[in-house]
C-alpha positions as CSV (number, residue, x, y, z in Angstrom):
1,X,-134.8,-95.0,-1.9
2,X,-132.5,-94.9,1.0
3,X,-129.6,-95.1,-1.5
4,X,-130.9,-92.0,-3.8
5,X,-131.1,-89.9,-0.8
6,X,-127.8,-90.9,0.1
7,X,-126.3,-90.1,-3.1
8,X,-127.9,-86.6,-3.4
9,X,-126.6,-85.5,-0.1
10,X,-123.2,-86.4,-0.9
11,X,-123.3,-84.8,-4.3
12,X,-124.7,-81.6,-2.2
13,X,-121.6,-82.0,0.2
14,X,-119.0,-81.9,-2.4
15,X,-120.4,-78.8,-4.4
16,X,-120.3,-76.7,-1.1
17,X,-116.7,-78.0,0.0
18,X,-115.7,-76.5,-3.6
19,X,-117.3,-72.9,-3.5
20,X,-117.3,-70.3,-6.1
21,X,-114.2,-69.4,-8.2
22,X,-112.5,-66.6,-7.3
23,X,-113.2,-63.4,-9.1
24,X,-110.7,-62.3,-11.8
25,X,-108.8,-59.1,-10.8
26,X,-109.7,-56.7,-13.3
27,X,-106.7,-55.1,-15.1
28,X,-105.6,-52.1,-13.9
29,X,-106.8,-48.9,-16.0
30,X,-104.0,-47.6,-18.3
31,X,-103.3,-43.9,-17.5
32,X,-103.4,-41.6,-20.3
33,X,-100.5,-39.6,-20.5
34,X,-100.9,-35.9,-20.4
35,X,-100.4,-33.9,-23.1
36,X,-100.6,-30.3,-21.7
37,X,-103.7,-29.5,-23.8
38,X,-106.9,-31.3,-24.4
39,X,-107.1,-33.0,-27.9
40,X,-109.6,-30.6,-29.4
41,X,-107.9,-27.8,-28.4
42,X,-105.8,-26.1,-30.8
43,X,-102.0,-25.7,-29.4
44,X,-101.4,-22.1,-28.3
45,X,-99.4,-19.8,-30.7
46,X,-97.2,-16.9,-29.3
47,X,-99.2,-13.6,-29.9
48,X,-97.2,-11.7,-33.0
49,X,-94.6,-9.0,-31.9
50,X,-95.5,-5.7,-33.3
51,X,-92.6,-4.2,-35.1
52,X,-90.9,-0.9,-32.7
53,X,-91.9,2.0,-34.1
54,X,-89.9,3.6,-36.3
55,X,-88.0,6.5,-34.3
56,X,-88.8,10.1,-36.1
57,X,-86.0,11.2,-38.4
58,X,-84.4,13.9,-37.3
59,X,-85.0,16.9,-39.4
60,X,-82.1,17.6,-41.9
61,X,-80.0,20.8,-40.9
62,X,-78.0,22.5,-43.9
63,X,-74.9,23.9,-42.6
64,X,-74.3,27.3,-43.6
65,X,-71.3,27.3,-46.6
66,X,-68.6,30.0,-45.9
67,X,-69.3,32.8,-48.3
68,X,-65.8,33.9,-50.1
69,X,-65.2,37.5,-50.3
70,X,-64.5,38.4,-53.6
71,X,-61.5,40.6,-53.6
72,X,-60.3,43.3,-56.0
73,X,-56.7,42.8,-57.0
74,X,-54.7,45.7,-56.1
75,X,-51.7,47.3,-57.4
76,X,-49.4,46.9,-54.2
77,X,-46.0,48.3,-54.8
78,X,-43.2,45.9,-53.9
79,X,-40.6,47.3,-51.7
80,X,-37.4,48.8,-53.3
81,X,-34.5,46.2,-53.8
82,X,-31.7,46.6,-51.1
83,X,-28.7,47.5,-53.5
84,X,-25.1,46.7,-52.2
85,X,-23.0,49.6,-52.1
86,X,-20.7,50.9,-55.1
87,X,-17.6,49.2,-55.6
88,X,-14.5,51.4,-55.2
89,X,-12.6,51.4,-58.3
90,X,-15.0,48.9,-59.9
91,X,-14.3,47.6,-63.5
92,X,-15.9,48.8,-66.8
93,X,-18.0,45.8,-66.9
94,X,-19.0,43.0,-64.7
95,X,-20.9,39.7,-65.3
96,X,-23.8,38.0,-64.2
97,X,-23.8,34.3,-64.7
98,X,-27.2,32.2,-63.9
99,X,-28.9,28.9,-64.7
100,X,-31.1,29.2,-67.5
101,X,-34.9,29.1,-67.2
102,X,-35.5,26.9,-69.7
103,X,-33.4,23.8,-69.2
104,X,-35.3,21.4,-71.2
105,X,-34.4,23.5,-74.5
106,X,-30.8,24.2,-73.1
107,X,-27.6,22.3,-73.5
108,X,-27.0,20.7,-69.9
109,X,-23.5,21.8,-68.4
110,X,-23.9,25.5,-69.3
111,X,-25.1,28.9,-67.9
112,X,-26.2,32.1,-69.2
113,X,-23.7,35.2,-69.1
114,X,-24.8,38.8,-69.2
115,X,-22.5,41.7,-69.0
116,X,-23.4,45.0,-67.0
117,X,-22.2,48.5,-66.0
118,X,-21.6,48.2,-62.1
119,X,-21.9,52.1,-62.0
120,X,-25.5,51.7,-63.3
121,X,-26.4,48.0,-62.1
122,X,-25.9,46.1,-58.8
123,X,-26.3,42.5,-58.6
124,X,-28.9,41.5,-55.6
125,X,-31.8,39.3,-55.1
126,X,-35.4,40.4,-56.0
127,X,-38.1,40.2,-53.4
128,X,-38.9,36.5,-54.2
129,X,-35.2,35.7,-53.3
130,X,-34.1,35.3,-56.8
131,X,-30.9,37.0,-58.5
132,X,-31.6,40.2,-60.2
133,X,-29.9,43.4,-61.3
134,X,-31.5,46.8,-59.6
135,X,-30.6,50.0,-61.3
136,X,-28.9,52.5,-58.8
137,X,-30.4,55.7,-60.6
138,X,-34.1,54.3,-61.6
139,X,-35.9,53.0,-58.3
140,X,-38.0,49.8,-59.6
141,X,-36.3,49.4,-62.5
142,X,-35.0,45.7,-62.0
143,X,-33.9,43.0,-64.4
144,X,-35.0,39.4,-63.1
145,X,-35.0,35.7,-64.3
146,X,-38.2,34.7,-65.5
147,X,-40.2,32.1,-67.4
148,X,-43.7,31.2,-69.2
149,X,-46.5,31.8,-66.8
150,X,-50.1,32.5,-66.5
151,X,-51.3,36.3,-66.1
152,X,-54.4,37.8,-64.7
153,X,-57.3,38.5,-66.7
154,X,-56.6,42.5,-66.3
155,X,-53.4,42.0,-68.3
156,X,-52.9,41.5,-71.9
157,X,-49.7,40.8,-73.7
158,X,-48.3,42.3,-76.9
159,X,-45.6,40.3,-78.4
160,X,-42.6,41.8,-80.8
161,X,-39.3,40.5,-81.8
162,X,-35.9,41.8,-81.3
163,X,-33.1,40.3,-83.7
164,X,-29.6,41.1,-82.3
165,X,-27.0,39.6,-84.4
166,X,-27.3,35.4,-84.2
167,X,-29.8,36.0,-81.6
168,X,-33.6,36.5,-81.6
169,X,-35.6,37.2,-78.7
170,X,-39.2,37.1,-78.3
171,X,-40.3,40.5,-76.3
172,X,-43.5,40.5,-74.5
173,X,-44.9,43.9,-73.8
174,X,-47.3,43.4,-70.7
175,X,-50.0,45.8,-69.9
176,X,-52.4,46.3,-67.2
177,X,-55.7,48.4,-67.7
178,X,-53.6,49.9,-70.6
179,X,-50.5,50.7,-68.5
180,X,-47.3,49.1,-69.6
181,X,-46.2,47.1,-66.3
182,X,-43.3,44.9,-67.4
183,X,-41.4,43.5,-70.4
184,X,-40.1,40.0,-70.9
185,X,-37.1,39.0,-73.1
186,X,-36.9,35.0,-74.2
187,X,-33.9,34.0,-76.4
188,X,-30.5,32.4,-76.5
189,X,-27.6,31.7,-78.4
190,X,-28.7,28.0,-79.7
191,X,-26.9,26.7,-76.7
192,X,-29.4,28.0,-73.6
193,X,-32.5,29.6,-73.6
194,X,-33.8,31.7,-70.9
195,X,-36.0,34.5,-69.9
196,X,-35.8,38.0,-68.7
197,X,-38.3,40.4,-67.2
198,X,-37.7,44.1,-66.8
199,X,-40.1,45.9,-64.1
200,X,-41.0,49.4,-65.1
201,X,-42.2,52.0,-62.8
202,X,-40.9,55.0,-63.5
203,X,-39.0,56.3,-66.5
204,X,-39.9,53.4,-68.6
205,X,-38.1,54.5,-71.6
206,X,-34.3,55.1,-70.0
207,X,-35.1,51.7,-67.8
208,X,-36.2,49.6,-71.0
209,X,-33.2,51.1,-72.9
210,X,-30.4,50.2,-70.1
211,X,-31.9,46.9,-69.8
212,X,-31.8,46.2,-73.6
213,X,-28.0,47.1,-73.5
214,X,-27.7,44.3,-70.6
215,X,-29.8,41.6,-72.2
216,X,-28.5,41.8,-75.6
217,X,-25.2,40.6,-74.3
218,X,-26.4,37.2,-73.2
219,X,-24.3,34.6,-74.1
220,X,-23.5,30.8,-72.9
221,X,-20.5,29.5,-71.1
222,X,-19.6,26.1,-69.5
223,X,-20.5,25.6,-65.9
224,X,-16.9,25.3,-65.1
225,X,-16.0,28.8,-66.4
226,X,-19.2,30.4,-64.6
227,X,-18.1,33.3,-62.4
228,X,-19.1,32.8,-58.6
229,X,-22.1,35.2,-57.3
230,X,-22.2,36.9,-53.9
């Protein structure tokens, strides 16, 4: 009996000295990283930007176009030609040499030549700077070089033919409002083709007759034989 009591006592002392086991440290709570927004909340989206209001279009303005004034052609007489003084003891005949006005239909290396009476005609330049013969007794009667060109609608042309020996001239009578203004002569000798215009302002018949006598003397000469003109 006494042994049993001693055994119980020893067991109780052993148990008391051991004590209860230390409490296990609870693992640290894992922090949940912040996502910036609750999981149940939809991510924020930017509000749609409204397009800028269209600027009002500037009202179209029309620039007035200048009105072209209609001009009525007027018959403005050209100033009279400045004729050189008469030559003292002039020869009975003088020559006028010049470049053919139809070069494409003329042989190269040749010029035209007409013969005139220096007592009736004077070699000068017309109002446009081209060589011309001016009548000394008939103001406005002028022989000048010309070629085919257009005419105003107010003018009409009547054609005729002038045969002089081996030469043939196409004659164009140019009228304006029924009045004969000038006459053209186009022809040659087979080597050159050239054109002349005869302006008529007064005494048309006498002017035309004197001009025809000059134009029908037309012939071609080599450039090397051309007479220098003043």
